[in-house]
ROTIZA-605885 format. One record per residue (C-alpha): x, y, z; residue in three letters; chain; residue number from 0. Coordinates in pm, 1 decimal, padded with zeros to 6 digits. Each point is the difference from the previous one (the first is absolute). Layout:
BEGIN
       xx       yy       zz tidren selum koldo
        X        Y        Z    ALA     A   NUM
...
END
This chain:
BEGIN
       xx       yy       zz tidren selum koldo
  30169.2  01380.9  02741.4    THR     A     0
 -00143.5  00059.7  00306.8    THR     A     1
 -00286.4  00271.5  00053.8    VAL     A     2
 -00099.7  00020.9  00364.6    ALA     A     3
 -00382.5  00006.2  00076.9    THR     A     4
 -00134.8  00388.7  00073.6    PRO     A     5
 -00266.4  00089.1  00236.1    SER     A     6
 -00278.7  00164.4 -00071.8    THR     A     7
  00130.5  00348.8  00118.3    SER     A     8
  00322.9 -00061.8 -00174.5    GLY     A     9
  00238.0 -00064.5  00322.4    ALA     A    10
  00277.3 -00249.1 -00026.1    PRO     A    11
 -00133.3 -00314.0  00185.9    ALA     A    12
  00153.7 -00143.3  00336.9    PRO     A    13
  00239.3 -00208.4  00033.8    LYS     A    14
 -00053.3 -00368.0  00044.7    GLN     A    15
  00164.4 -00336.9  00046.4    ASP     A    16
  00143.3 -00154.6 -00280.6    ALA     A    17
 -00191.0 -00271.1 -00069.0    LYS     A    18
 -00331.0  00197.1  00008.9    ALA     A    19
  00142.4  00302.5 -00217.6    LYS     A    20
  00121.0 -00312.6 -00305.9    ALA     A    21
 -00334.7 -00164.1  00061.0    LYS     A    22
 -00228.1  00332.2 -00057.8    GLY     A    23
  00209.6  00069.9 -00268.2    LYS     A    24
 -00039.1 -00299.7 -00215.9    ALA     A    25
 -00386.8  00016.1  00035.9    GLN     A    26
 -00010.4  00350.6 -00088.2    GLY     A    27
  00194.1 -00060.6 -00304.9    LYS     A    28
 -00217.1 -00305.7 -00108.5    ALA     A    29
 -00338.9  00200.6  00047.7    LYS     A    30
  00164.8  00220.1 -00207.8    ALA     A    31
  00045.0 -00196.6 -00290.8    LYS     A    32
 -00299.3 -00163.7 -00002.0    SER     A    33
 -00232.2  00321.8  00041.9    GLY     A    34
 -00211.9 -00104.3  00291.2    SER     A    35
 -00165.2  00266.3  00193.8    SER     A    36
  00065.8 -00135.9  00317.1    SER     A    37
  00344.5 -00138.3  00162.3    GLY     A    38
  00058.1 -00200.5  00311.5    SER     A    39
  00178.5  00206.2  00297.2    SER     A    40
  00405.1  00033.2  00003.8    GLY     A    41
  00033.2 -00057.2  00371.0    SER     A    42
  00008.8 -00387.4  00128.0    SER     A    43
  00068.4 -00085.3  00377.6    SER     A    44
  00372.3 -00074.6  00035.6    SER     A    45
  00105.9 -00336.5  00221.0    SER     A    46
 -00065.2  00062.8  00384.1    GLY     A    47
 -00236.4  00344.6 -00072.5    ASP     A    48
 -00359.3 -00035.5  00170.0    SER     A    49
 -00134.4  00305.7 -00185.2    SER     A    50
 -00026.3  00080.6 -00388.7    SER     A    51
  00097.4  00381.8 -00089.0    PRO     A    52
 -00266.5  00175.4 -00175.8    ALA     A    53
 -00126.2 -00013.4 -00378.1    LYS     A    54
  00172.0  00198.9 -00256.0    LYS     A    55
 -00097.7  00114.8 -00340.5    PRO     A    56
  00158.6 -00157.8 -00277.1    THR     A    57
  00174.0  00174.0 -00350.2    ARG     A    58
 -00325.7 -00159.5 -00183.7    LEU     A    59
 -00301.4  00160.5  00313.2    GLU     A    60
  00217.6  00301.9 -00024.6    ALA     A    61
 -00040.6  00090.1 -00368.5    PHE     A    62
 -00353.8 -00091.7 -00012.5    VAL     A    63
 -00019.8  00269.6  00311.6    THR     A    64
  00180.0  00222.3 -00248.5    MET     A    65
 -00182.4 -00025.4 -00302.8    LEU     A    66
 -00374.4  00036.3  00205.1    LYS     A    67
  00159.1  00329.8  00157.2    GLU     A    68
  00119.2  00130.0 -00277.2    LYS     A    69
 -00360.5 -00073.1 -00162.1    LYS     A    70
  00105.5 -00160.1 -00315.9    ILE     A    71
 -00256.4 -00042.8 -00272.4    GLY     A    72
 -00064.9 -00310.7 -00224.1    PRO     A    73
  00091.6  00190.4 -00292.2    PHE     A    74
  00327.4  00166.5  00131.1    ASP     A    75
  00308.7 -00134.3 -00155.0    ARG     A    76
  00345.6 -00021.9  00121.7    TYR     A    77
  00173.4  00207.4 -00178.1    GLU     A    78
 -00154.4  00287.7  00101.7    LEU     A    79
  00010.2 -00140.3  00359.2    TRP     A    80
  00338.6 -00062.6  00068.4    LEU     A    81
  00178.1  00288.8  00006.1    PRO     A    82
 -00245.0  00104.3  00320.8    ARG     A    83
  00077.6 -00349.0  00154.5    LEU     A    84
  00411.0 -00007.7 -00021.0    LEU     A    85
 -00014.1  00167.1  00334.8    HIS     A    86
 -00192.7 -00266.2  00204.7    ASP     A    87
  00175.5 -00254.1  00145.8    GLN     A    88
 -00272.4 -00208.0 -00033.8    ARG     A    89
  00033.7  00023.2 -00371.6    PHE     A    90
  00419.7 -00025.7  00023.1    THR     A    91
 -00064.8 -00322.6  00224.1    ALA     A    92
 -00122.4 -00195.3 -00309.4    ILE     A    93
  00261.4 -00174.9 -00216.2    PRO     A    94
  00056.0  00248.2 -00330.1    LEU     A    95
 -00126.3 -00296.1 -00225.7    ALA     A    96
 -00301.9 -00028.9  00165.3    ASP     A    97
 -00162.9  00326.0  00074.8    ARG     A    98
 -00208.9  00055.1 -00351.5    ARG     A    99
 -00118.2 -00379.9  00035.1    ALA     A   100
 -00117.0  00100.7  00399.3    LEU     A   101
 -00081.1  00305.6 -00112.1    PHE     A   102
 -00289.3 -00102.2 -00280.7    THR     A   103
 -00105.8 -00312.7  00183.3    GLN     A   104
 -00086.5  00161.0  00350.1    GLN     A   105
 -00155.4  00296.1 -00179.3    VAL     A   106
 -00254.9 -00258.1 -00223.2    ARG     A   107
 -00066.1 -00138.4  00358.8    LEU     A   108
 -00024.1  00299.2  00162.2    LEU     A   109
 -00244.8  00084.2 -00261.9    THR     A   110
 -00249.5 -00323.8  00038.1    GLN     A   111
  00027.5  00076.9  00415.9    GLN     A   112
 -00176.1  00341.3 -00105.8    ARG     A   113
 -00209.4 -00137.9 -00281.7    ARG     A   114
 -00117.2 -00271.2  00263.0    ALA     A   115
 -00061.1  00299.1  00272.0    ASN     A   116
 -00117.4  00224.8 -00184.7    GLU     A   117
 -00248.0 -00286.5 -00169.8    GLY     A   118
 -00137.0 -00115.3  00336.3    SER     A   119
 -00043.4  00352.0  00109.3    ALA     A   120
 -00222.9  00069.7 -00258.8    ARG     A   121
 -00229.3 -00266.4  00076.7    VAL     A   122
 -00038.5  00109.1  00336.3    GLU     A   123
 -00045.8  00335.5 -00134.7    ALA     A   124
 -00253.6 -00101.8 -00256.6    SER     A   125
 -00177.0 -00255.1  00317.5    ARG     A   126
  00023.9  00308.5  00236.6    ASP     A   127
 -00195.7  00222.2 -00305.1    PHE     A   128
 -00260.6 -00221.7 -00050.2    ARG     A   129
 -00049.9 -00046.6  00383.0    LYS     A   130
 -00056.3  00406.1  00013.6    LEU     A   131
 -00144.2 -00012.8 -00331.2    LEU     A   132
 -00301.4 -00230.0  00194.1    ALA     A   133
 -00007.0  00166.1  00361.3    GLU     A   134
  00038.6  00388.4 -00012.4    HIS     A   135
 -00356.8  00162.1 -00028.2    PRO     A   136
  00188.3  00292.0 -00215.4    VAL     A   137
  00076.1 -00287.3 -00259.9    VAL     A   138
 -00315.6 -00171.1  00065.0    GLN     A   139
 -00230.4  00359.1 -00115.7    GLN     A   140
  00268.4  00083.6 -00300.9    THR     A   141
 -00060.7 -00303.2 -00145.7    LEU     A   142
 -00381.3  00050.5 -00003.1    GLU     A   143
  00077.6  00281.1 -00095.1    GLU     A   144
  00288.9 -00001.1 -00280.8    GLY     A   145
 -00153.4 -00142.5 -00363.3    GLU     A   146
  00414.5 -00069.0 -00163.4    THR     A   147
  00332.7 -00079.3  00172.1    SER     A   148
  00148.5  00327.1 -00041.2    ALA     A   149
 -00356.7  00201.5  00147.4    GLU     A   150
  00058.3 -00195.3  00311.7    VAL     A   151
  00401.5  00048.0  00055.8    ILE     A   152
 -00024.1  00369.3 -00081.1    SER     A   153
 -00260.4  00001.4  00308.6    LYS     A   154
  00186.1 -00204.6  00226.6    LEU     A   155
  00306.1  00176.2 -00092.3    SER     A   156
 -00139.6  00294.1  00155.8    LYS     A   157
 -00124.1 -00179.6  00306.0    SER     A   158
  00188.8 -00097.4  00344.8    ALA     A   159
  00003.9 -00347.1 -00178.5    VAL     A   160
  00287.3  00129.4 -00200.5    SER     A   161
  00214.0  00033.1  00352.9    GLN     A   162
 -00082.1 -00350.8  00078.0    ASP     A   163
  00329.9 -00226.5  00005.9    GLN     A   164
 -00202.1 -00237.5 -00184.3    ARG     A   165
 -00083.1  00258.4 -00292.2    TRP     A   166
  00398.9  00145.9 -00019.3    ARG     A   167
  00164.6 -00369.1 -00053.7    LYS     A   168
 -00177.9 -00103.8 -00326.4    VAL     A   169
  00096.1  00159.6 -00314.6    GLY     A   170
 -00235.7  00205.2 -00215.7    PRO     A   171
 -00017.9 -00278.2 -00231.5    SER     A   172
 -00119.2 -00242.3  00212.0    ASP     A   173
 -00265.7  00199.6  00188.1    ARG     A   174
 -00185.0  00042.4 -00305.2    GLU     A   175
  00041.0 -00342.6 -00110.4    ARG     A   176
 -00122.1 -00152.7  00321.2    MET     A   177
 -00298.7  00355.6  00029.0    ILE     A   178
 -00112.4 -00135.7 -00338.8    THR     A   179
 -00029.6 -00398.7  00121.5    GLN     A   180
 -00207.9  00105.7  00285.1    VAL     A   181
 -00198.6  00248.1 -00195.8    LEU     A   182
 -00084.3 -00254.8 -00282.5    LYS     A   183
 -00074.6 -00274.1  00308.8    GLU     A   184
 -00265.4  00256.1  00106.5    ARG     A   185
 -00148.9  00082.7 -00313.7    TRP     A   186
 -00000.1 -00374.2 -00082.1    LYS     A   187
 -00177.7 -00082.7  00372.2    GLN     A   188
 -00208.3  00325.7 -00059.6    SER     A   189
 -00134.8 -00150.6 -00322.8    ALA     A   190
 -00073.5 -00322.6  00078.3    ALA     A   191
 -00189.5  00131.2  00349.5    GLU     A   192
 -00203.3  00245.7 -00286.1    ALA     A   193
 -00036.1 -00339.6 -00240.0    ALA     A   194
 -00145.4 -00185.7  00296.4    LYS     A   195
 -00210.9  00303.4  00130.6    ALA     A   196
 -00174.5  00064.3 -00355.1    ALA     A   197
 -00126.7 -00347.1  00002.9    VAL     A   198
 -00145.6 -00036.8  00334.9    ALA     A   199
 -00160.7  00348.5 -00118.3    PHE     A   200
 -00128.8 -00180.6 -00282.3    ARG     A   201
 -00145.7 -00238.9  00200.1    ALA     A   202
 -00129.1  00207.9  00234.0    MET     A   203
 -00218.5  00184.0 -00335.4    LEU     A   204
 -00107.4 -00319.5 -00114.1    LYS     A   205
 -00160.4 -00111.2  00305.0    GLU     A   206
 -00170.4  00341.6  00119.8    SER     A   207
 -00118.5  00242.3 -00231.5    LEU     A   208
  00132.2 -00180.9 -00396.5    LEU     A   209
 -00145.7 -00318.5  00082.0    ASN     A   210
 -00278.4 -00027.8 -00230.4    PRO     A   211
 -00191.0 -00273.3  00167.5    SER     A   212
 -00072.5  00251.0  00263.9    SER     A   213
 -00304.6  00178.6  00063.7    ALA     A   214
  00130.5  00314.5  00044.0    ASP     A   215
  00167.3 -00084.9 -00327.3    PHE     A   216
 -00323.6 -00063.4 -00207.4    SER     A   217
 -00137.4  00300.4  00104.6    ALA     A   218
  00211.0  00291.9 -00000.3    MET     A   219
  00250.4 -00174.9 -00228.3    GLY     A   220
  00408.9  00143.0 -00011.4    THR     A   221
  00045.1  00289.8  00296.8    PRO     A   222
  00227.0  00258.6 -00084.7    ASP     A   223
  00358.1  00015.1  00195.8    PHE     A   224
 -00171.2  00292.6  00270.7    GLY     A   225
 -00290.9 -00233.3  00099.5    GLU     A   226
  00243.1 -00305.9  00025.1    ALA     A   227
  00230.6  00224.7  00186.4    ARG     A   228
 -00266.4  00077.6  00233.7    LYS     A   229
 -00093.6 -00379.1  00082.3    VAL     A   230
  00311.6 -00183.4 -00010.8    LEU     A   231
  00247.7  00302.3  00170.1    ARG     A   232
  00040.6 -00225.1  00349.2    GLU     A   233
  00119.2 -00313.8 -00176.0    ASP     A   234
  00332.2 -00089.8  00028.9    PRO     A   235
  00036.0 -00080.9 -00330.1    ARG     A   236
 -00131.1  00297.7 -00080.8    TRP     A   237
  00276.6  00189.3  00189.4    LYS     A   238
  00292.3 -00184.8 -00096.6    ALA     A   239
 -00017.4  00132.8 -00381.2    VAL     A   240
  00183.6  00370.7  00207.2    ALA     A   241
 -00035.9  00185.6 -00347.4    ASN     A   242
 -00315.0  00136.8 -00094.0    PRO     A   243
  00081.0  00017.6 -00360.1    ALA     A   244
  00074.9 -00383.8 -00020.4    GLU     A   245
 -00307.1 -00027.8  00222.9    ARG     A   246
 -00197.9  00184.0 -00281.9    ARG     A   247
  00167.5 -00250.7 -00293.2    ARG     A   248
 -00089.3 -00315.4  00133.5    LEU     A   249
 -00334.1  00051.6  00092.3    TYR     A   250
 -00072.1  00155.0 -00384.1    SER     A   251
  00207.6 -00290.7 -00104.2    GLU     A   252
 -00201.8 -00246.6  00190.2    ALA     A   253
 -00339.8  00189.3 -00088.0    ALA     A   254
  00081.4  00015.3 -00339.7    ALA     A   255
  00062.3 -00348.7 -00036.5    GLU     A   256
 -00335.2 -00139.1  00179.7    VAL     A   257
 -00208.8  00262.0 -00169.8    THR     A   258
  00155.6 -00221.3 -00353.0    ARG     A   259
 -00032.6 -00310.3  00136.2    ARG     A   260
 -00369.8  00075.2  00077.0    GLU     A   261
 -00058.1  00183.3 -00345.9    GLN     A   262
  00148.5 -00331.1 -00160.3    THR     A   263
 -00216.6 -00190.4  00185.8    LYS     A   264
 -00340.2  00188.9 -00081.6    ARG     A   265
  00129.6 -00049.4 -00356.4    LYS     A   266
  00059.4 -00308.0 -00033.2    GLN     A   267
 -00381.4 -00047.5  00203.6    VAL     A   268
 -00154.1  00175.5 -00268.2    ALA     A   269
  00204.7 -00153.1 -00254.8    GLU     A   270
 -00167.8 -00342.0  00114.2    ALA     A   271
 -00348.9  00104.5  00006.2    GLU     A   272
  00083.3  00186.4 -00339.9    GLU     A   273
  00067.0 -00410.9 -00120.9    ASP     A   274
 -00313.3 -00109.6  00173.9    LEU     A   275
 -00183.8  00250.4 -00144.8    ALA     A   276
  00098.7 -00055.3 -00318.0    ALA     A   277
 -00062.3 -00367.1  00037.8    LYS     A   278
 -00284.5 -00018.3  00113.1    ARG     A   279
 -00124.6  00262.9 -00284.2    GLN     A   280
  00146.1 -00240.4 -00281.5    ARG     A   281
 -00166.2 -00284.7  00165.7    SER     A   282
 -00365.3  00192.2  00018.2    ARG     A   283
  00080.1  00092.6 -00414.0    ARG     A   284
  00107.9 -00318.5 -00059.3    ASP     A   285
 -00305.9 -00165.0  00164.6    GLU     A   286
 -00212.3  00286.1 -00167.2    ALA     A   287
  00153.1 -00111.3 -00382.3    GLU     A   288
 -00073.2 -00349.0  00103.8    LYS     A   289
 -00350.2  00064.9  00044.9    ASN     A   290
 -00048.6  00265.0 -00279.8    PHE     A   291
  00168.6 -00234.8 -00243.5    ARG     A   292
 -00294.4 -00306.5  00103.8    ASP     A   293
 -00215.4  00259.7 -00027.1    LEU     A   294
  00114.4  00089.5 -00365.3    LEU     A   295
 -00025.5 -00335.9 -00088.7    ALA     A   296
 -00279.8 -00153.8  00129.9    ASN     A   297
 -00211.2  00334.9 -00150.6    THR     A   298
  00169.1  00030.7 -00304.4    LEU     A   299
 -00009.9 -00305.3 -00243.2    LYS     A   300
  00123.1  00131.3 -00323.2    ALA     A   301
  00242.2  00311.5  00110.3    PRO     A   302
  00194.3  00058.5 -00276.4    LEU     A   303
 -00275.6  00102.7 -00206.8    GLU     A   304
 -00076.6  00274.9  00255.2    LEU     A   305
  00070.9  00331.0  00099.2    THR     A   306
  00117.7  00140.9  00322.2    TRP     A   307
 -00316.6  00183.3 -00013.7    ALA     A   308
 -00238.9 -00304.0 -00072.0    GLN     A   309
  00186.9 -00144.7  00305.9    ALA     A   310
 -00086.5  00255.5  00256.6    GLN     A   311
 -00394.6  00000.1 -00128.9    PHE     A   312
  00004.7 -00416.9  00026.2    LEU     A   313
  00128.8 -00006.7  00324.6    LEU     A   314
 -00125.2  00294.9  00185.9    GLY     A   315
  00053.8  00302.7  00166.6    ASP     A   316
 -00026.2 -00183.4  00337.3    ALA     A   317
  00247.2 -00227.6 -00071.3    ALA     A   318
  00260.6  00167.6 -00116.5    LEU     A   319
 -00031.3  00275.4  00307.8    ARG     A   320
 -00021.0 -00345.4  00260.1    SER     A   321
  00319.4 -00143.8 -00180.0    CYS     A   322
  00239.8  00228.1  00206.2    GLY     A   323
  00215.9  00098.0 -00319.8    LEU     A   324
 -00004.6  00345.6 -00179.4    ASP     A   325
 -00093.4  00044.3 -00394.1    GLN     A   326
  00342.3 -00059.9 -00125.1    VAL     A   327
  00097.1 -00284.6  00143.7    SER     A   328
 -00375.1 -00147.0 -00057.2    GLN     A   329
  00078.8  00092.8 -00439.7    GLU     A   330
  00368.5 -00147.8  00043.1    MET     A   331
 -00132.8 -00325.1  00152.8    LEU     A   332
 -00263.0 -00000.2 -00274.8    PHE     A   333
  00239.6 -00010.3 -00288.6    ASP     A   334
  00187.1 -00244.5  00192.4    GLU     A   335
 -00272.0 -00222.2 -00049.9    LEU     A   336
 -00077.6  00100.8 -00364.5    CYS     A   337
  00424.2 -00071.5 -00054.3    ALA     A   338
 -00047.7 -00366.3  00125.2    ASP     A   339
 -00359.2 -00071.7 -00174.6    ASP     A   340
  00151.9  00116.7 -00342.0    GLY     A   341
  00326.1 -00237.7  00086.9    ALA     A   342
 -00242.8 -00249.8  00087.7    ARG     A   343
 -00179.3  00015.9 -00334.1    ARG     A   344
  00314.5  00065.3 -00213.2    LEU     A   345
  00147.8 -00348.9  00145.1    ALA     A   346
 -00306.0 -00187.4 -00095.4    ALA     A   347
 -00001.7  00160.0 -00358.3    PHE     A   348
  00416.5 -00105.6 -00016.7    GLU     A   349
 -00129.4 -00380.3  00130.7    GLU     A   350
 -00283.2  00013.4 -00312.5    GLY     A   351
  00286.0  00053.2 -00233.8    LEU     A   352
  00223.1 -00303.2  00174.5    ALA     A   353
 -00243.7 -00217.1 -00115.3    CYS     A   354
 -00072.5  00073.3 -00325.1    LEU     A   355
  00069.3 -00268.8 -00249.5    PRO     A   356
  00292.8 -00024.2 -00239.5    THR     A   357
 -00205.6 -00005.1 -00282.1    SER     A   358
 -00191.9  00348.3  00070.3    SER     A   359
  00203.7  00208.9 -00184.9    LEU     A   360
 -00229.5  00246.6 -00041.7    GLU     A   361
 -00001.6  00103.5  00363.7    THR     A   362
  00418.2  00074.1 -00105.0    GLU     A   363
 -00067.9  00202.7 -00318.2    LYS     A   364
 -00264.0  00299.2  00164.8    GLU     A   365
 -00061.7  00088.3  00367.5    PHE     A   366
 -00359.8  00073.5 -00032.1    GLU     A   367
 -00073.9 -00396.9 -00119.4    GLN     A   368
  00211.2 -00106.4  00293.2    ALA     A   369
 -00175.8  00189.9  00307.5    LYS     A   370
 -00331.4 -00097.2 -00167.8    VAL     A   371
  00127.6 -00387.4 -00005.7    VAL     A   372
  00143.7  00052.4  00384.5    VAL     A   373
 -00324.3  00125.1  00102.2    ALA     A   374
 -00188.4 -00231.4 -00104.8    ALA     A   375
  00216.5 -00271.1  00224.4    ARG     A   376
  00048.8  00140.3  00257.6    ILE     A   377
 -00270.3  00071.0  00326.6    PRO     A   378
 -00230.8  00299.4  00001.6    GLY     A   379
  00070.1  00050.4 -00383.0    GLY     A   380
  00055.5  00339.9 -00150.0    GLU     A   381
 -00145.1  00147.2  00289.1    ALA     A   382
  00328.2 -00110.4  00151.0    ARG     A   383
  00190.9  00225.7 -00167.9    LEU     A   384
 -00140.1  00228.6  00047.4    SER     A   385
  00157.7  00318.6  00157.1    GLY     A   386
  00327.9 -00076.7 -00086.2    VAL     A   387
  00189.1  00193.5 -00190.9    PRO     A   388
  00024.6 -00105.2 -00361.0    GLU     A   389
  00398.8  00069.4 -00027.3    GLN     A   390
  00051.1 -00228.3  00305.2    LYS     A   391
 -00162.5 -00294.3 -00188.2    LEU     A   392
  00177.6  00106.7 -00348.1    ARG     A   393
  00278.6 -00042.8  00203.7    ARG     A   394
 -00063.1 -00281.6  00142.8    SER     A   395
 -00086.5 -00151.8 -00332.5    TRP     A   396
  00333.1  00111.0 -00181.3    GLU     A   397
  00205.9 -00147.9  00247.2    ASP     A   398
 -00218.7 -00346.8 -00042.2    TRP     A   399
  00035.6  00017.4 -00335.5    ARG     A   400
  00363.7  00058.1 -00015.3    ARG     A   401
  00013.7 -00285.7  00218.1    LEU     A   402
 -00180.8 -00240.1 -00252.2    ARG     A   403
  00230.3  00058.2 -00309.0    LEU     A   404
  00302.0 -00023.1  00201.6    LEU     A   405
 -00136.4 -00369.3  00081.6    GLU     A   406
 -00173.2 -00021.1 -00385.9    ALA     A   407
  00383.6  00067.1 -00133.3    SER     A   408
  00166.5 -00258.4  00240.8    GLU     A   409
 -00249.5 -00253.2 -00086.5    VAL     A   410
  00027.5  00071.8 -00433.9    PHE     A   411
  00373.1 -00018.5  00008.0    GLU     A   412
 -00036.0 -00306.7  00191.5    ALA     A   413
 -00229.7 -00157.1 -00240.3    TRP     A   414
  00228.1  00127.1 -00271.0    LEU     A   415
  00292.2 -00245.9  00092.4    GLN     A   416
 -00181.0 -00345.7 -00093.0    SER     A   417
 -00281.1  00171.8 -00315.1    CYS     A   418
  00064.7 -00217.5 -00268.3    GLN     A   419
 -00137.0  00303.4 -00226.6    PHE     A   420
  00375.8  00172.0  00079.7    ILE     A   421
  00214.2 -00335.1 -00086.6    ASN     A   422
 -00203.3 -00010.0 -00348.5    GLN     A   423
  00032.6  00375.3 -00081.5    ALA     A   424
  00337.9  00070.4  00125.5    ALA     A   425
  00102.1 -00200.9 -00310.1    SER     A   426
 -00087.3  00345.6 -00195.8    ASP     A   427
  00245.2  00237.5  00000.2    GLY     A   428
 -00280.4  00232.9 -00089.2    SER     A   429
 -00146.4 -00049.3  00376.3    THR     A   430
  00286.0  00151.4  00173.3    LEU     A   431
 -00060.4  00368.9 -00129.9    SER     A   432
 -00345.2 -00028.1  00123.1    GLY     A   433
 -00161.2  00154.5 -00280.2    GLU     A   434
 -00090.4 -00183.5 -00291.4    GLY     A   435
 -00294.7 -00272.5 -00122.7    PRO     A   436
  00140.7 -00323.9  00184.3    ALA     A   437
  00036.4  00293.9  00346.9    PHE     A   438
 -00331.2  00034.0 -00059.2    GLU     A   439
 -00108.6 -00360.9 -00034.0    ALA     A   440
  00173.8 -00088.1  00328.8    LEU     A   441
 -00181.3  00256.3  00184.3    CYS     A   442
 -00360.7 -00110.1 -00158.5    THR     A   443
  00137.2 -00357.3  00110.2    LYS     A   444
  00094.8  00114.3  00340.3    LEU     A   445
 -00361.3  00218.9  00031.0    SER     A   446
 -00163.6 -00293.3  00055.9    THR     A   447
  00142.3 -00056.2  00351.3    ASP     A   448
 -00114.5  00237.3  00294.7    LEU     A   449
  00323.4  00025.7  00134.5    ARG     A   450
  00049.6  00187.8 -00302.3    TYR     A   451
 -00306.3  00286.6 -00006.5    THR     A   452
  00046.5  00037.3  00380.5    ARG     A   453
  00304.9  00245.2 -00179.2    LEU     A   454
 -00232.0  00173.5 -00227.5    ASP     A   455
  00079.1  00351.9  00255.6    LEU     A   456
  00371.0 -00101.7 -00042.6    LEU     A   457
  00102.1 -00057.9 -00385.4    PRO     A   458
  00273.1  00148.6 -00037.6    ARG     A   459
  00206.2 -00211.9  00283.0    GLU     A   460
 -00250.9 -00317.9 -00120.7    ARG     A   461
  00207.4  00030.0 -00374.1    THR     A   462
  00325.9  00039.8  00164.4    LYS     A   463
 -00085.6 -00287.6  00227.6    MET     A   464
 -00042.8 -00217.4 -00316.5    ILE     A   465
  00266.9  00120.7 -00210.2    VAL     A   466
  00261.6 -00076.8  00314.1    ASP     A   467
 -00124.3 -00318.4 -00012.6    ARG     A   468
  00001.7 -00072.3 -00368.4    LEU     A   469
  00387.9  00097.7  00025.7    GLN     A   470
  00060.5 -00249.9  00286.8    GLU     A   471
 -00174.7 -00276.5 -00192.2    VAL     A   472
  00206.0  00090.1 -00353.0    ARG     A   473
  00332.8 -00000.1  00179.4    GLU     A   474
 -00059.5 -00333.4  00172.6    GLU     A   475
 -00120.4 -00183.8 -00349.3    GLN     A   476
  00330.9  00213.0 -00174.1    GLN     A   477
  00187.7 -00194.3  00289.6    THR     A   478
 -00121.4 -00331.3 -00008.7    SER     A   479
  00011.0  00021.7 -00397.5    ARG     A   480
  00356.5  00051.0  00037.0    ALA     A   481
  00069.5 -00292.2  00218.7    GLU     A   482
 -00136.0 -00225.7 -00230.1    ARG     A   483
  00188.1  00100.2 -00326.0    ILE     A   484
  00309.2  00010.8  00206.0    ALA     A   485
 -00123.7 -00390.4  00100.4    ALA     A   486
 -00057.4 -00097.2 -00338.8    THR     A   487
  00367.7  00107.5 -00074.3    GLU     A   488
  00168.2 -00182.3  00225.2    THR     A   489
 -00223.4 -00358.3 -00104.4    HIS     A   490
  00156.0  00043.9 -00375.4    ASP     A   491
  00302.7  00068.2  00119.7    ASP     A   492
  00006.2 -00315.5  00187.4    ASP     A   493
 -00079.4 -00190.0 -00359.9    GLU     A   494
  00247.2  00140.0 -00212.1    ASP     A   495
  00221.6 -00090.0  00286.0    ASP     A   496
 -00102.2 -00382.6  00021.0    GLY     A   497
  00015.5 -00080.8 -00430.4    GLU     A   498
  00366.0  00117.5  00032.8    ASP     A   499
  00070.5 -00227.1  00263.5    ILE     A   500
 -00208.7 -00293.1 -00214.9    GLY     A   501
  00218.6  00060.8 -00303.7    SER     A   502
  00354.8 -00024.7  00139.8    LYS     A   503
 -00123.1 -00290.3  00160.0    GLY     A   504
 -00057.0 -00172.3 -00338.9    ALA     A   505
  00318.2  00122.5 -00176.3    ASP     A   506
  00213.1 -00117.7  00305.0    ALA     A   507
 -00175.7 -00359.8 -00051.6    ALA     A   508
  00088.3  00001.4 -00356.1    LYS     A   509
  00354.0  00093.5  00016.7    ARG     A   510
  00036.7 -00335.7  00234.7    GLN     A   511
 -00148.9 -00230.1 -00174.5    ARG     A   512
END
C-alpha cells in the first residue's frame, strides 16, 4: 500500500516527477522498517536539471516530530495514546503493522536522548553551582557562619543568592549534597590549620616561657596565663590561635606537661642522691663493723666466758664511743663473736671424739667420761670447753656414739660370717632360740673378742644378729647333709645294677657250653 508522506504542517506535498517520487517512496519505506531516526531526502536531480528541490521530511521524521510535539513520556503506553493519534496524518502515514513497534522504539530513543540531555544539563548546572559557592561573597560569609548544611541552605534561600540562575538550576538534594561537601572540606582544612597552629604555639611556649633551661624559668617557675599573654601576644604564633579558650587550653596543657617533667626530674635526682647517701652510709657502717670486730678479737681473748657488761668494761668507754656504732649494734657484734667462738670450741670437741680409738668403750657409755677423755686430748684442755652449753656438747656426743655403734654393728656382722664358733654351735639346735646353756656358752666364747664387747650397749640387736647367723649356718648344714645322702644312694643303685649284669652274663655262658 502506498502512503503519501505528510509534511510537518499536515498539508499534502507538491507533485514531483515520476522518478523522484518513486525514489522518495522507496527510501521512506526502508527507513520506516529499520527504525532509524533519520532518513535521506526524497528528492533527487532529474537528468538535465541544474539544481535540486528543497529537502522534504520523511514519514519517520514526521512521526518522531509528532511524538516530540505530543511530549510522550518514557512510561506512556501505546494503547492510551492510540485514540489521540489516529486523527494525525503523521501517525496514519505509518503502516498499521509497524505503528506499535515504531512507537515503542521511538519512545525509548527519545527517553534516552532526554536523559542524556538532562544529565549533561545537570553536570553543567552542578559545575555552575560550585562556582557560585566559591565566588559569591554572600555564600562565603554564610558558609563561615553556618554549622550545618540545613542552616546554610535556609539562610541562602532567603537571600538574593536564591534568585541566581545557578542556584535555581540545581535541585534541593543536589544543593544539600554539594553544600555538605563544601562544609566538610572547609572543616577539614580548618582542623588542619588549627593543628598546625597548635604545634607552632607549643613550640613557641617551649622556646620562651616554658623552657626549663632558661634563667627566667629557673627563677620564676611556670608563669600564669595572664603573664604569658602579656609577653607573647605580639608573636604571630600566638595570634595564629584565634580562639582565646583554645589558647588557654593549649597553654595549660603545655605548662602542666613541663611541670610534670620537672617534678619527675627532681624526683629522680633526689632518689639518686638518696641511693648514693645510703651506699655511703652502708660503706661507713661496714667499715665501722669491721673495725669493731677487730677490736673485739684483739681485746677479748675468750669472749664466750664473758658477759656483755664485762666486755664493755674491758673495751673501755672511749673505744666504744669512737667506734661509730650504737650500743645495740655493738652488743649484736659481741653476740656474733661469742657464737663464732662457741662454734669453734664445739668443733674442737667433735674432732676429739672422732679421734678416740675403738677400744675406748667407756666413752661410748658415759658422757662425762667422754668429756674428760676428749678434754685431755684437745689443746687447751678442759678450759677449751668452758662456756659451751652442755646441751650442745651432749648432742654432739650422742650423734658421735650413734655413728660408732652403727659402725660396730657392721663390723660384728661381717665377723660372724667367718667365725668358727658359729659353725660349731649351729649343729646344736638349742642355740637357735637365742637362749639356753648352749647359747650362753657360745656368747662366752664370742665375748673374748672386742668386736663383741663394743655392742654391750645394744644387747638385743647383738643377740638377733647371732641368732640370724646361726639359722643361716644351720640351713647350709642341712642342705649339705641332704646332698651327701642323695649322692650315697645313687652310688648304691649303680653297684646293684652291676651285679645283675654279671649274673646274667654267667648264665648265658653256661647255656652256650
